[in-house]
Structure formats: structure tokens, C-alpha cells
VOLUM-455422 format. One record per residue (C-alpha): residue number from 1; residue in one letter; x, y, z. Coordinates in Angstrom, 3 decimals, m for minus. Layout:
% residues N
+------+------+----------+----------+----------+
! resi ! resn !        x !        y !        z !
+------+------+----------+----------+----------+
!  NUM !    a !        X !        Y !        Z !
...
+------+------+----------+----------+----------+
END
This chain:
% residues 278
+------+------+----------+----------+----------+
! resi ! resn !        x !        y !        z !
+------+------+----------+----------+----------+
!    1 !    x !  m16.596 !    1.439 !    6.949 !
!    2 !    x !  m20.143 !    2.710 !    7.312 !
!    3 !    x !  m21.603 !    6.157 !    8.010 !
!    4 !    x !  m25.284 !    5.413 !    8.600 !
!    5 !    x !  m27.701 !    8.338 !    8.812 !
!    6 !    x !  m31.301 !    9.327 !    8.122 !
!    7 !    x !  m32.450 !    9.298 !    4.494 !
!    8 !    x !  m32.937 !   13.081 !    4.575 !
!    9 !    x !  m29.452 !   13.812 !    5.906 !
!   10 !    x !  m26.434 !   14.727 !    3.813 !
!   11 !    x !  m24.576 !   11.831 !    2.172 !
!   12 !    x !  m21.294 !   10.970 !    3.899 !
!   13 !    x !  m19.484 !    8.263 !    1.922 !
!   14 !    x !  m15.672 !    8.729 !    2.109 !
!   15 !    x !  m15.339 !    9.471 !   m1.605 !
!   16 !    x !  m17.654 !   12.510 !   m1.296 !
!   17 !    x !  m15.170 !   14.489 !    0.784 !
!   18 !    x !  m12.155 !   16.416 !   m0.511 !
!   19 !    x !   m9.310 !   14.417 !   m2.044 !
!   20 !    x !   m7.141 !   15.104 !    1.027 !
!   21 !    x !   m9.819 !   13.849 !    3.407 !
!   22 !    x !  m10.537 !   10.834 !    1.226 !
!   23 !    x !   m6.823 !    9.941 !    1.216 !
!   24 !    x !   m6.710 !   10.212 !    5.013 !
!   25 !    x !   m9.759 !    7.943 !    5.341 !
!   26 !    x !   m8.206 !    5.443 !    2.904 !
!   27 !    x !   m4.982 !    5.395 !    4.931 !
!   28 !    x !   m6.824 !    4.831 !    8.219 !
!   29 !    x !   m8.862 !    1.988 !    6.716 !
!   30 !    x !   m5.677 !    0.376 !    5.412 !
!   31 !    x !   m4.127 !    0.527 !    8.888 !
!   32 !    x !   m7.295 !   m0.883 !   10.427 !
!   33 !    x !   m7.292 !   m3.833 !    8.025 !
!   34 !    x !   m3.553 !   m4.417 !    8.457 !
!   35 !    x !   m4.062 !   m4.928 !   12.197 !
!   36 !    x !   m6.803 !   m7.551 !   11.777 !
!   37 !    x !   m4.396 !  m10.400 !   12.750 !
!   38 !    x !   m3.807 !   m8.639 !   16.087 !
!   39 !    x !   m7.519 !   m7.953 !   16.649 !
!   40 !    x !   m8.420 !  m11.547 !   15.761 !
!   41 !    x !   m5.830 !  m12.870 !   18.207 !
!   42 !    x !   m7.121 !  m10.539 !   20.948 !
!   43 !    x !  m10.751 !  m11.546 !   20.380 !
!   44 !    x !   m9.733 !  m15.204 !   20.626 !
!   45 !    x !   m8.072 !  m14.372 !   23.948 !
!   46 !    x !  m11.259 !  m12.601 !   25.049 !
!   47 !    x !  m13.378 !  m15.633 !   24.141 !
!   48 !    x !  m11.183 !  m17.860 !   26.333 !
!   49 !    x !  m10.281 !  m15.589 !   29.257 !
!   50 !    x !  m12.755 !  m12.700 !   29.195 !
!   51 !    x !   m9.936 !  m10.138 !   28.945 !
!   52 !    x !  m11.175 !   m7.285 !   26.700 !
!   53 !    x !   m9.266 !   m6.488 !   23.479 !
!   54 !    x !   m9.603 !   m2.738 !   24.141 !
!   55 !    x !   m8.325 !   m1.856 !   27.627 !
!   56 !    x !   m7.953 !    1.161 !   29.909 !
!   57 !    x !   m4.377 !    1.948 !   30.862 !
!   58 !    x !   m4.901 !    0.918 !   34.494 !
!   59 !    x !   m5.764 !   m2.613 !   33.348 !
!   60 !    x !   m2.149 !   m3.240 !   32.312 !
!   61 !    x !   m0.500 !   m0.777 !   34.717 !
!   62 !    x !   m2.503 !   m1.031 !   37.965 !
!   63 !    x !    0.348 !    0.255 !   40.143 !
!   64 !    x !    0.397 !    3.617 !   38.320 !
!   65 !    x !   m2.332 !    5.621 !   40.030 !
!   66 !    x !   m2.059 !    8.346 !   37.375 !
!   67 !    x !   m3.772 !    5.976 !   34.947 !
!   68 !    x !   m6.931 !    5.684 !   37.060 !
!   69 !    x !   m8.382 !    8.963 !   35.766 !
!   70 !    x !   m7.221 !    8.724 !   32.129 !
!   71 !    x !  m10.253 !    8.289 !   29.878 !
!   72 !    x !   m8.967 !    9.702 !   26.581 !
!   73 !    x !   m6.338 !    7.000 !   25.875 !
!   74 !    x !   m6.633 !    3.239 !   25.559 !
!   75 !    x !   m4.622 !    0.108 !   24.845 !
!   76 !    x !   m5.224 !   m2.414 !   22.077 !
!   77 !    x !   m4.262 !   m5.567 !   23.934 !
!   78 !    x !   m1.206 !   m4.874 !   26.047 !
!   79 !    x !    1.030 !   m3.589 !   23.264 !
!   80 !    x !   m0.538 !   m0.684 !   21.340 !
!   81 !    x !   m1.137 !    2.672 !   23.037 !
!   82 !    x !   m3.679 !    4.906 !   21.271 !
!   83 !    x !   m4.545 !    8.560 !   21.838 !
!   84 !    x !   m7.442 !    9.421 !   19.485 !
!   85 !    x !   m8.098 !   13.027 !   18.512 !
!   86 !    x !  m11.780 !   13.755 !   19.127 !
!   87 !    x !  m11.993 !   17.545 !   18.831 !
!   88 !    x !  m11.838 !   19.677 !   15.680 !
!   89 !    x !   m8.798 !   21.777 !   14.794 !
!   90 !    x !   m6.522 !   19.865 !   17.182 !
!   91 !    x !   m3.066 !   19.175 !   15.766 !
!   92 !    x !   m1.128 !   18.142 !   18.875 !
!   93 !    x !   m1.964 !   16.365 !   22.106 !
!   94 !    x !   m0.576 !   15.308 !   25.474 !
!   95 !    x !    0.076 !   11.558 !   25.707 !
!   96 !    x !    0.665 !    9.670 !   28.957 !
!   97 !    x !    3.316 !    6.940 !   28.613 !
!   98 !    x !    3.036 !    4.187 !   31.250 !
!   99 !    x !    5.504 !    1.521 !   32.327 !
!  100 !    x !    9.284 !    1.448 !   32.232 !
!  101 !    x !    9.909 !    0.330 !   28.648 !
!  102 !    x !   10.153 !    2.517 !   25.556 !
!  103 !    x !    7.161 !    3.125 !   23.298 !
!  104 !    x !    7.713 !    3.342 !   19.529 !
!  105 !    x !    5.547 !    5.577 !   17.355 !
!  106 !    x !    3.939 !    3.292 !   14.792 !
!  107 !    x !    4.566 !    5.390 !   11.662 !
!  108 !    x !    8.030 !    6.850 !   12.293 !
!  109 !    x !    9.390 !    4.414 !   14.934 !
!  110 !    x !   10.435 !    7.381 !   17.064 !
!  111 !    x !   11.145 !    6.064 !   20.576 !
!  112 !    x !    9.716 !    7.591 !   23.747 !
!  113 !    x !   11.393 !    6.579 !   27.015 !
!  114 !    x !    9.055 !    7.074 !   30.027 !
!  115 !    x !   12.097 !    7.313 !   32.310 !
!  116 !    x !   13.189 !   10.511 !   30.572 !
!  117 !    x !    9.789 !   12.210 !   30.960 !
!  118 !    x !    8.673 !   14.463 !   33.828 !
!  119 !    x !    6.916 !   12.903 !   36.811 !
!  120 !    x !    3.594 !   13.458 !   35.041 !
!  121 !    x !    4.711 !   11.026 !   32.280 !
!  122 !    x !    3.080 !   13.398 !   29.776 !
!  123 !    x !    4.621 !   14.303 !   26.425 !
!  124 !    x !    3.254 !   16.656 !   23.782 !
!  125 !    x !    3.133 !   14.877 !   20.411 !
!  126 !    x !    2.168 !   16.085 !   16.957 !
!  127 !    x !   m1.217 !   14.899 !   15.740 !
!  128 !    x !   m1.895 !   16.186 !   12.216 !
!  129 !    x !   m5.047 !   15.002 !   10.503 !
!  130 !    x !   m2.965 !   12.417 !    8.622 !
!  131 !    x !   m1.777 !   10.602 !   11.742 !
!  132 !    x !   m3.436 !    9.141 !   14.829 !
!  133 !    x !   m0.949 !    8.886 !   17.724 !
!  134 !    x !   m0.322 !    5.137 !   18.139 !
!  135 !    x !    2.685 !    3.632 !   19.922 !
!  136 !    x !    3.957 !    0.047 !   20.248 !
!  137 !    x !    5.356 !   m1.118 !   23.576 !
!  138 !    x !    8.980 !   m2.211 !   23.771 !
!  139 !    x !    9.089 !   m5.962 !   24.366 !
!  140 !    x !    6.256 !   m6.817 !   21.993 !
!  141 !    x !    5.783 !   m8.458 !   18.596 !
!  142 !    x !    2.686 !   m7.465 !   16.611 !
!  143 !    x !    1.519 !   m9.395 !   13.510 !
!  144 !    x !    0.099 !   m7.490 !   10.552 !
!  145 !    x !   m1.073 !   m8.080 !    6.989 !
!  146 !    x !   m0.230 !   m5.144 !    4.749 !
!  147 !    x !   m1.551 !   m6.024 !    1.282 !
!  148 !    x !   m4.361 !   m3.731 !    0.129 !
!  149 !    x !   m7.548 !   m5.787 !   m0.254 !
!  150 !    x !  m11.272 !   m5.178 !   m0.676 !
!  151 !    x !  m12.278 !   m7.456 !    2.204 !
!  152 !    x !  m10.866 !   m9.518 !    5.060 !
!  153 !    x !  m11.850 !  m12.735 !    3.259 !
!  154 !    x !   m9.591 !  m11.732 !    0.364 !
!  155 !    x !   m6.673 !  m11.538 !    2.821 !
!  156 !    x !   m6.884 !  m15.102 !    4.094 !
!  157 !    x !   m3.811 !  m16.359 !    2.191 !
!  158 !    x !   m1.871 !  m13.088 !    2.280 !
!  159 !    x !    1.633 !  m12.991 !    3.786 !
!  160 !    x !    2.313 !  m11.504 !    7.219 !
!  161 !    x !    4.563 !   m8.781 !    8.569 !
!  162 !    x !    5.987 !   m8.929 !   12.099 !
!  163 !    x !    6.656 !   m5.672 !   13.951 !
!  164 !    x !    9.290 !   m6.440 !   16.609 !
!  165 !    x !    9.828 !   m3.727 !   19.238 !
!  166 !    x !   12.642 !   m4.685 !   21.605 !
!  167 !    x !   12.706 !   m3.858 !   25.315 !
!  168 !    x !   15.659 !   m2.778 !   27.457 !
!  169 !    x !   16.897 !   m6.400 !   27.538 !
!  170 !    x !   16.760 !   m6.679 !   23.721 !
!  171 !    x !   13.871 !   m9.146 !   23.932 !
!  172 !    x !   10.256 !   m9.274 !   22.758 !
!  173 !    x !    7.357 !  m11.685 !   22.386 !
!  174 !    x !    3.942 !  m11.897 !   20.804 !
!  175 !    x !    1.296 !  m14.351 !   19.641 !
!  176 !    x !   m0.965 !  m14.995 !   16.693 !
!  177 !    x !   m4.161 !  m17.033 !   16.507 !
!  178 !    x !   m5.356 !  m18.351 !   13.137 !
!  179 !    x !   m8.414 !  m20.270 !   11.979 !
!  180 !    x !  m10.532 !  m20.297 !    8.813 !
!  181 !    x !  m12.081 !  m16.951 !    9.749 !
!  182 !    x !  m15.751 !  m17.783 !    9.264 !
!  183 !    x !  m16.803 !  m21.184 !   10.702 !
!  184 !    x !  m17.033 !  m22.517 !   14.268 !
!  185 !    x !  m14.734 !  m25.472 !   13.524 !
!  186 !    x !  m12.129 !  m24.122 !   15.949 !
!  187 !    x !  m14.537 !  m24.860 !   18.819 !
!  188 !    x !  m14.292 !  m28.559 !   17.993 !
!  189 !    x !  m10.478 !  m28.347 !   17.810 !
!  190 !    x !  m10.408 !  m28.232 !   14.019 !
!  191 !    x !   m8.870 !  m25.667 !   11.709 !
!  192 !    x !   m6.932 !  m23.535 !   14.138 !
!  193 !    x !   m3.327 !  m22.653 !   14.792 !
!  194 !    x !   m1.759 !  m20.590 !   17.567 !
!  195 !    x !    1.897 !  m19.557 !   17.607 !
!  196 !    x !    4.383 !  m17.775 !   19.817 !
!  197 !    x !    6.973 !  m15.372 !   18.399 !
!  198 !    x !    9.940 !  m14.611 !   20.627 !
!  199 !    x !   13.110 !  m12.526 !   20.289 !
!  200 !    x !   15.968 !  m13.086 !   22.755 !
!  201 !    x !   19.734 !  m13.571 !   22.649 !
!  202 !    x !   19.828 !  m12.319 !   19.072 !
!  203 !    x !   17.343 !  m14.896 !   17.783 !
!  204 !    x !   13.783 !  m14.514 !   16.544 !
!  205 !    x !   11.858 !  m17.786 !   16.826 !
!  206 !    x !    8.432 !  m19.088 !   15.878 !
!  207 !    x !    7.070 !  m21.987 !   17.946 !
!  208 !    x !    3.769 !  m23.802 !   18.356 !
!  209 !    x !    1.380 !  m23.058 !   21.219 !
!  210 !    x !   m1.555 !  m25.078 !   19.843 !
!  211 !    x !   m1.759 !  m26.794 !   16.492 !
!  212 !    x !   m4.277 !  m28.739 !   14.464 !
!  213 !    x !   m3.167 !  m30.679 !   11.402 !
!  214 !    x !   m6.396 !  m29.814 !    9.556 !
!  215 !    x !   m5.370 !  m26.155 !    9.360 !
!  216 !    x !   m4.292 !  m25.871 !    5.724 !
!  217 !    x !   m3.663 !  m22.171 !    5.118 !
!  218 !    x !    0.027 !  m21.570 !    4.421 !
!  219 !    x !    0.806 !  m17.870 !    4.701 !
!  220 !    x !    4.411 !  m16.802 !    4.304 !
!  221 !    x !    6.199 !  m14.206 !    6.360 !
!  222 !    x !    6.722 !  m11.278 !    4.002 !
!  223 !    x !    8.602 !   m8.783 !    6.126 !
!  224 !    x !   10.075 !   m8.280 !    9.585 !
!  225 !    x !   10.620 !   m4.846 !   11.109 !
!  226 !    x !   12.858 !   m4.699 !   14.194 !
!  227 !    x !   13.189 !   m1.526 !   16.282 !
!  228 !    x !   15.205 !   m0.925 !   19.431 !
!  229 !    x !   18.425 !   m2.672 !   18.341 !
!  230 !    x !   21.559 !   m1.247 !   19.948 !
!  231 !    x !   23.467 !   m1.684 !   16.655 !
!  232 !    x !   22.930 !   m2.971 !   13.159 !
!  233 !    x !   23.689 !   m6.715 !   12.857 !
!  234 !    x !   26.542 !   m7.775 !   10.610 !
!  235 !    x !   24.404 !  m10.583 !    9.188 !
!  236 !    x !   20.948 !  m12.134 !    9.492 !
!  237 !    x !   20.283 !  m15.758 !    8.560 !
!  238 !    x !   17.565 !  m18.392 !    8.772 !
!  239 !    x !   17.554 !  m22.179 !    8.690 !
!  240 !    x !   14.747 !  m23.172 !    6.338 !
!  241 !    x !   12.580 !  m25.656 !    8.316 !
!  242 !    x !   11.472 !  m27.371 !    5.099 !
!  243 !    x !   14.898 !  m27.893 !    3.517 !
!  244 !    x !   17.353 !  m27.531 !    6.409 !
!  245 !    x !   19.382 !  m25.038 !    4.374 !
!  246 !    x !   20.847 !  m21.888 !    5.944 !
!  247 !    x !   20.163 !  m18.702 !    3.992 !
!  248 !    x !   21.434 !  m15.167 !    4.466 !
!  249 !    x !   18.608 !  m12.657 !    4.494 !
!  250 !    x !   18.471 !   m9.277 !    2.816 !
!  251 !    x !   18.110 !   m6.338 !    5.205 !
!  252 !    x !   18.085 !   m2.560 !    5.027 !
!  253 !    x !   17.630 !    0.309 !    7.458 !
!  254 !    x !   14.363 !    2.158 !    7.757 !
!  255 !    x !   13.413 !    5.287 !    9.730 !
!  256 !    x !   14.908 !    5.845 !   13.210 !
!  257 !    x !   17.334 !    2.901 !   13.056 !
!  258 !    x !   14.660 !    0.334 !   12.322 !
!  259 !    x !   15.915 !   m2.807 !   10.589 !
!  260 !    x !   13.756 !   m4.262 !    7.831 !
!  261 !    x !   14.135 !   m7.872 !    6.666 !
!  262 !    x !   12.525 !   m8.574 !    3.323 !
!  263 !    x !   11.143 !  m11.965 !    2.266 !
!  264 !    x !   12.678 !  m14.286 !    4.882 !
!  265 !    x !   10.995 !  m17.162 !    2.988 !
!  266 !    x !    9.414 !  m18.950 !    5.962 !
!  267 !    x !    5.798 !  m19.759 !    6.763 !
!  268 !    x !    4.049 !  m18.299 !    9.778 !
!  269 !    x !    2.749 !  m21.758 !   10.714 !
!  270 !    x !    6.224 !  m23.386 !   10.754 !
!  271 !    x !    8.825 !  m23.604 !   13.517 !
!  272 !    x !   11.884 !  m21.546 !   12.556 !
!  273 !    x !   14.732 !  m19.447 !   13.945 !
!  274 !    x !   16.198 !  m16.271 !   12.449 !
!  275 !    x !   19.648 !  m15.464 !   13.860 !
!  276 !    x !   21.162 !  m11.981 !   14.177 !
!  277 !    x !   24.970 !  m11.723 !   14.309 !
!  278 !    x !   26.572 !   m8.572 !   15.745 !
+------+------+----------+----------+----------+
END
């Protein structure tokens, strides 16, 4: 986080503002760092396909002509919808919700169903200084790292969190790309790992897209958040890929019927299946 300016201008480091403003800045920086696994995956995609990580709405929803003139919202990849607040003393805003699937507000997991909105697809949402309106698309799985660190390099062995937002068919998918984070070894097919996460038929699976045996970082999955379930499962279990043992997993309910699974005890780089019984 930098705020460059002329030597004669007023200093602007985050800690020089009021305590409230400093806390808001700290929270935003934490969220920005937590989403680095998603950004890294999207930049890998951009390096291979040319598809930009930050996209206008019409890029993903070209059949919705209403999106052609929207210039104050954007998508991070295909799954995060962002409406930044860029004017002072603005505490609510109109958000356009594209597509047919629900969008889940990233802090409260409140669901917005585009089908229930007026023809304009616009909805007024609260936007206090403490919260940027960000929504995750139903049908997506977003990887995050949520430990507070001083740098991205300090996060390289940290555990991951998966945010699973189910669509109308109770399914979702997402990817993660991993390498050592600083060298160009991945270009010579060394030190990289790419995985697919998928939720369908009551099972969350991790499977290999591309794999290199020289990739040695072993980051565990720390937490799974699932939103959009029709009902709470009676049990959640995993077969440990390293021991073959079946373990019941501890779960509890979060805000707006989200289900949180703590410490499933599997590695992001392994193949595994977590089963939900209803």
C-alpha cells in the first residue's frame, strides 16, 4: 500500500489518519491480501489466454445489453462483482446484478436473486465506509488465505480457505494455480500446481488439472464456507487421501445460513472428496 506524493505535500501514510479510518484501511488491506490466491490464478490465466483478470460486465454477460454502458462496476475474474464507491459522503449505491444465478454479499452472505429484481436489474445496497460492495456469483468457488501477514512471501505456506457459493443446481466450481511465487521455473514446467475444485451431488472434490512433482509446498485447507445450501447437512465427512480413513468434520452455521467447516485436515494439493449427507 503506497500513497506517493510530492515531498512538499502532506504526509498520507495510513497510520496518520483517525483510528476509525486506519482500521478501515487495515481491513481493506487484509481483504486484498486474502484474495491473492484468486488474483494469482487469474494472472496465470491471463498469461496463457490473454483474458484480463479485471473485466467489464459485458465481457462475461454479452447478451445483456444493459451492461454495455456500465462503467462504474467490474468483475474480478468471472466470480466477484465489485461496485467501488468513488465519491465522498456516499453511503449507499445502485448495483446492477447480471446473469440468472444468485450473488452473495462477501461479508454477510446475503443473497441477491436477479430474477426477483425489476427489469433494470438494479438494487440499492448499503455502502458504509467500512464496506465495499462485493458479491460472489452462485456456482463459483474462490480460494483465499486469511492469516494476517506482513507480506505475500510470508504467506507461502499458509493454509487456504475455500468460499463455495452454490448455484440453483446446488453446484459450483473453481480453480487455483500455485507456483513458488517468485521464479520463472513454472515456464519450464517446474514448480507449479493447478487444481480444480468442484461441488455437485453433495460432494466437494479436489482434482488435478496440471501437476509437477517438484512442487513441494504443502498448504492445508483450513476452512470451507458453503452458502446457498437448501438445508443444513446431517453430517459432513472426508476420506483422508493419505491414510484412507473416513473422518467426520466439525461444522457450524454462520451468517445467512452459511455452513462453515473447520479444519478438514486435507492438503490443497491432494485429491480428496468431502461428502455432505442430508
